[in-house]
Structure formats: structure tokens, C-alpha cells
Residue, then its C-alpha position, 0 to 999 in steps of 0.5 A: x784251504x781252511x786246513x792249510x790256514x789252520x796249519x799256518x796259524x799253528x806254525x805261527x803259534x809254535x814260533x811264538x811259544x819257542x820265544x816265550x820265557x817261563x811258564x805262563x801258568x805261573x803268572x798270578x793276577x796280582x803279578x799282572x796288577x804289579x806289571x800294570x802299575x810299573x807301566x803306569x810308573x814308566x808312563x808318568x816318568x816319560x810324561x815329564x820328559x819331552x824326549x821320551x814322550x813319543x814312547x808313551x803310546x807303546x807303553x799304553x798299548x802294553x798296559x791295555x793288553x795287560x788289563x784286557x788279559x787280567x779281565x779275561x783271566x778273572x774267573x779262571x780258577x786255575x789262576x791264583x789271585x796272588x795276594x796272601x790275605x793272611x799275611x796281609x791281615x797280620x801286617x795290618x794288625x802290626x801296623x795298627x799297633x805301631x800307630x798306637x805306639x808312635x803318636x809322638x813319632x810323626x815320621x813313623x806314624x805317617x809312613x805306617x799310615x800309608x803302608x796300612x792304606x796300601x794293604x787295605x787296598x790290596x785286601x779290598x781287591x782280594x775280597x772283590x776277586x774272591x767274591x767275583x769268583x764265588x758269585x758268578x757262574x756260567x749263567x751270570x749276566x753283565x749286570x752282575x759284574x757291574x754290580x759287584x765291581x761298583x761297590x769296590x770302585x766307589x770305595x777306591x775312588x773315595x780313597x783316591x779323592x783324599x789329599x795328603x799333606x806331608x809334615x814339613x818339619x822332617x829331614x830330606x831323607x824322611x820326606x823323600x821316603x814318605x813322598x815315595x810311599x805316597x806315590x806308590x799308594x796313589x799309583x796302586x789306587x790308579x792301577x786298581x781304578x783303571x782295571x775296575x773301570x775297564x771291567x765296568x766298561x767291558x763286563x762281557x770280557x769277564x763273562x767271555x769264552x774264557x769262562x767256558x774254557x775254565x770249566x773243562x778246557x784244562x781237564x780236556x787238554x791234560x787228557x789229550x796231552x797224556x794220550x799224546x805223551x803215551x803214544x809219542x814219548x818225549x813230545x810236547x804233549x800240551x802244545x800238541x794237544x792244543x793243536x789237535x783240539x783246535x784242528x778238530x773243532x775247526x773241522x767240526x764247525x766247518x762240517x756243520x755249516x749246512x746243518x746250522x743253515x737248515x736249523x736257522x731256516x726252520x726257526x725262521x719258518x716258525x715266524x714267517x708264514x708265507x714261505x712255509x709252503x713254498x719250496x722254491x722260496x725256501x730254497x732261494x732264501x737258503x741259498x742267500x743266507x748260506x754264504x754269510x752263515x758259512x763265512x761266520x762259522x769259518x771265522x768263528x772256528x778260527x776264533x775258537x782255534x786261536x783261543x785254544x792255541x793261546x790258552x791259558x793266555x788270552x788272544x791279543x787285544x787287537x786280534x779280538x778287536x778286528x775280529x769283532x769288526x768282522x763279526x759285525x760286518x757278517x751280521x750286517x751281511x746276514x741281515x741284508x741277505x734276509x731282507x733281500x730274500x724275504x723281500x723278493x718272496x714278499x713281492x712275489x706274494x703281493x704280485x699274485x694278489x689283486x689288492x694289497x700293498x703295491x710292489x713299489x712301496x715294499x721295494x722302497x721299504x726294503x731299500x730304506x731298510x738296507x740303508x739303515x742296516x748299512x748305517x748301523x753297521x758303520x756305527x757299530x764298526x766305529x764303536x768297535x774300533x774305539x771311536x766315540x759314537x756319541x761325539x760322531x752323532x753330535x757332530x752330524x747334528x752340528x754339520x747337518x745344515x752343510x750336509x743338507x746343502x751338499x745332498x739337496x738333490x739327493x734329498x729332493x729325489x728321495x722325497x719325490x719318490x715318496x710323493x710318486x708312491x703316494x700319488x700312485x702315478x705309475x707302477x712297475x711295468x706301466x707305459x709312461x710318457x713324461x717329456x722326452x722320456x717314454x717307455x716301460x717302468x722297470x723299477x722305482x728307486x730312492x733316487x731315480x726311476x729306471x725306464x726301458x725305452x721302446x728302442x730297448x735303451x735303458x733310461x735313468x730318470x731322476x725322481x724329481x724330474x718325474x714329480x715336477x712334470x705331467x705324466x701320461x700313463x697309458x697302462x691306466x686303461x681298463x677297457x677302451x683303446x681309441x680308434x679314430x680315422x677319417x674316411x674320404x669318399x669322392x664328391x661323385x657320391x650321392x647323398x643317399x649312398x653317403x647316408x647308407x654308408x654311415x649307417x652301415x659303418x655304425x651298425x658294423x661297429x655296434x655289432x663288432x665283438x671287439x669294439x667296446x659298447x656301453x652295455x659291455x662297459x657298464x657290466x665291466x665297470x660294475x664288476x670292477x667297482x664291486x672289487x674296490x674298497x668301500x671308500x671308492x664307492x663313496x667317491x662315485x658321486x664326486x668323480x666320474x668312476x668310468x673315467x677314473x678307472x679307465x673305461x671308454x665306450x664312445x662310438x661316433x660315425x658321422x659325415x664330418x666335413x667337406x674336404x678339398x678333394x673328398x667328403x670325410x666321414x669321421x669314425x671314432x670308437x674304442x676297442x675292448x682291448x688295450x694291448x697294442x698288438x690286439x688293438x692293431x688287429x682290431x683296427x685292421x679288421x675295422x678298416x677291412x670291413x669299412x672297405x667292404x661296405x664302401x665297395x658294396x654301395x658302389x662308392x669310391x675312396x677319394x685321393x688328393x686331386x685338383x681340377x683346373x678350369x679355363x675361363x677362355x681358350x686362346x685362338x691358337x688352341x682353337x685353330x688346333x681343335 
């Protein structure tokens, strides 16, 4: 598929080449400056014409493309500067002589002065380009470009700031010629300043891939073209060389995707220790970042291929702009993939430890990181498209109140999630009850908490609702799940048998291996307390640590009350386990043991019944007796 796309691009390039007129290698930098100046002249003329003012954006785009082309071709030694500096200096010397001799001829003096200023501007631009080419190399940085361009930029701005007044005592033709010379000089200064300001704002384009191409690209293309012409005489060797080289680089970069991903993983492993010895984690991370890296190499291979096909001309400005947007999105995709992969690995590592950061806190940090990555990507894309980011941020500050009112519920849920995390009210996997919501916590998000109900329904609860209501957390129990029941015995039971029954049930529970006892609880509490931090030990004198940490071992068996149809014995104890299924098994065993005790003592369980007593018997009933 990639090869088909490359072939399509090559075909489009050949169509464009067939339409071109002349050899692009013959165009020098000074000719580009003249073309930019001509476009400025057209734009200035159209600004005065209301009918043609709508065509100005078209010419402005053409001018920006030429300025972009000029910046990319600055360091290409194959390009000629185009300013004959020797002839320029000779003309300057001649004009200076004229100025000395024409002090009485006002027209000649002013015209020669304007021509001399124009030649001096050309000389300054030539010196700047020569210095730029001799000072910058492959290892130069953007600050070097800015430093070199700033010196000439200040000189030209100073020259452009000067005002000129033409002598009024001249005839109409002379005034017209002087005005035209002045306009040409100002137009040249404007062109040079626009180019220099563009270089100041985009120094990376001067140091872009065009520098690398200028090192060996021309030599490589000539060699390939020579080989092609030797094999296929009469063919377009240079065009074929460009197509062949671009396709070769495209295939090489696409083949190296897995190798680049592996090397990238090796570099990451040097900084992230917990993933070094876990092969499963490494494979998971590699799978998550393979897609963005592969896509990046695919796009980059097409980028290189297009640059080769357009060489020595630069690629279109809009093409590079939209390509930059793609690169930004791919970089953001890679960042999110890394956060997601390493975040999942970090959560698994923390889950295996007894103490440390809560998983919910790490999960919240990851989601906040995702949010900021997306915001940064959006701002970077807008800047790449030419928007003023500072103005956008300032407008957000002005409209902050309106935004806050519009998203007040969202902000309330976000801060509620932070409060719930700080309070440590519940965690993932806890069984909670909050109002009508009951189930197991699946995940705590920035806006809502996901709860799986016991009917297997998935509940999405806003965090503000959880933060504003009381929460019952059934999982915050270490030892002790309550068993409470009333044993109803018949009123025919004797007092001695009732006392024996109460004592037998209490003894059975105290000796039961699955019922929590005070001695067992004390040992468990000490082990748990020793595992806590030192500040928890300080709190032992302030709060009940057993109740705080969830230890219960109360055991009560007493005759409780005289019911309507039974004498009730209260049985109140706690199982050691807090797991529901295990608790049900312990409760069942306790009930069966109580039945055994009641049967051994000859007692009977009561059931709801009523006795009816007649105060007198009717005579009719007596006769039937």
C-alpha cells in the first residue's frame, strides 16, 4: 500500500515537472527577492483599487511561498546569490563621484542619493548572505541564525525609518522620476525586512533538512542519474534518480520501524527501572508504542520522499504546515501511549505492594496528564496553523468566568473526586452503599465513579453525589462480620434448661474455630499496627484503633426477652472472615450447632401461636358434653 502511494506521488510530481518552464536551478536568490518585491508592488497597487482588493490574499500567499522558498535555499551552495558585488561597488564609487560634482544640480543629487542607498541595501543583503553561508554549518543552532540576521535587520529598519522630502522646485517629469526611485527604494527595504523578519521568526527553516540535502544530495543525484543514463540512454536521468532515491528511502524507513521501536524501548528501559525485569510489561509497552512510531516513520518517509522529488525546490509551504500538524498529533499520540502503558505497569506494581500510593491516586494523575497532553496538542496545532496562541490564552482568561459557570458541574465533580481520594473513603473493588447506589467500585474517574451493582448493572455515579452523602464501606473490615439471631424456645422450657442452653451456646461459640475471639483479635491487631506507619501509632491514644481498622470480636449470648409466643435468646457474635460466602458457611454451622444443643437439652423451638381462654361456657355447649 505504501509503495502504491509513493508511485502516485511520483506520478503527480512528473505531471508538475512537465508543466514547468525552464530549469529551476537557474533561479538565484536575488531573482527571488525581485519576485517578492514585484508582488509587494502589485499588492500595494491593488490596495488602492476597491475592485481588485479581493485578489490581494492570492498574491500574499504567493509572496509567503517565495519567502519560505528563499529561507530554505539560503544555505544551499548550489544556489547563486545573484548580486554582482564587484559591479555593485563600482557603481557605488561612480555615484559618490557624481554626488561630489552635482552639489548644485538638485535633481541629479537626489536621484544619485536614492540609487546609492539602493545599492548599499543590496550590498548589505549580499554581505549577510555570504556571512550566513560561511558562519553556519551542520551543527549550528537557531540562535546563530537570529544573531546574524539581527545585525542587518537593525540597519535596514533604521534606513526604512528615515523620511525623505523631495524638492518642490522641479518640473513634473523630474518629480515623477524621483518619486518612482524613492518608491522603488522603499519597496526594496520592505522586501528585505519581510524576508529578515521571516528568518527571525522561523530560523529552523534555514537550518532545516535543506542543509543536509545541500551536503551530498546533488552529488548523489548526479551519480544515480549517470548510472540511469548509461543503462537507458535518452531517459530523464535526474527525474528518474529522484524517483528511485525517494522510493529507496521510503522502503528503508518502513522496514526499520520495528528496529527503531526496539531501540526506543531500550532507551526507555534505562530510565524506567520497574519494567526492566518484567518481560510481559515490556511487550505490552512495545505493542502500545509500535503504532505511533510506525505511523511517524511512514509519514516521515513520505516527507523525505517529497523533499527529494521537489529538490532543489522546497516543498510547498502549506504541505509543510499540514505535515507539521500531523507530526504534532503523532507526538501527542506517542505521549499518551507511553503514559497509558507505563501507567498500567505502575498500577500493577503498586497493586502488588502492601503500602504505597493508592491505585486511584495514580489513575487520577494519569487522567490529568492525558488532559494536559491533549490541551498542549491543541495549542501546538493552532500555533502551527498560524493562530496567535497568546491571544487565545488571553481570551480564555477574560472569558474564564463564563467558562466556569458553564462547566460548574464538571468542576464540582472534579474537586469531589480529589476530596474522595484525600479522604480515602473507598477504593477500587470496595463494596459500598451510598443512598440508592450499592455495588462494587470499578473505577474512580475525574467526573464520575463507576460501580457494578449486584444485579450486574453498571452504575455511573457523579462524584459530587458521593462526596455529599454518607458512604457505607463494607470492605473496610479486617476481622469480624456480624452474626445476629434470636433463638425462640417454648414457654414450657424450665429455667434450669434455659440456663444450660445459654451456657452451652456461649461455650460453643467461644470454642468455634471460625468465630472471632478477643485473644485472636488482639494478635491480629498487633500485627496490623506494626505494619502501619509511625503516625498511626501516635493516633492509638486518640481513636479506637480496633474500630478504625475494622476489628470486631464481641460475643454475647443471653436470654433477651419474653416474646408473645417464645422465650428469646439473643446470639450476637462475629465471624473471623468478612467474605460473604465464607460468612454464610460459618453462620450455617453455628445454626446447626445451636439446633444440636437445643435437641440435646430436650428443648423445643417455638413458633408463632395463640391460646384462647373462655370465661364461661354456653348452655348449648354444656348439653353436648
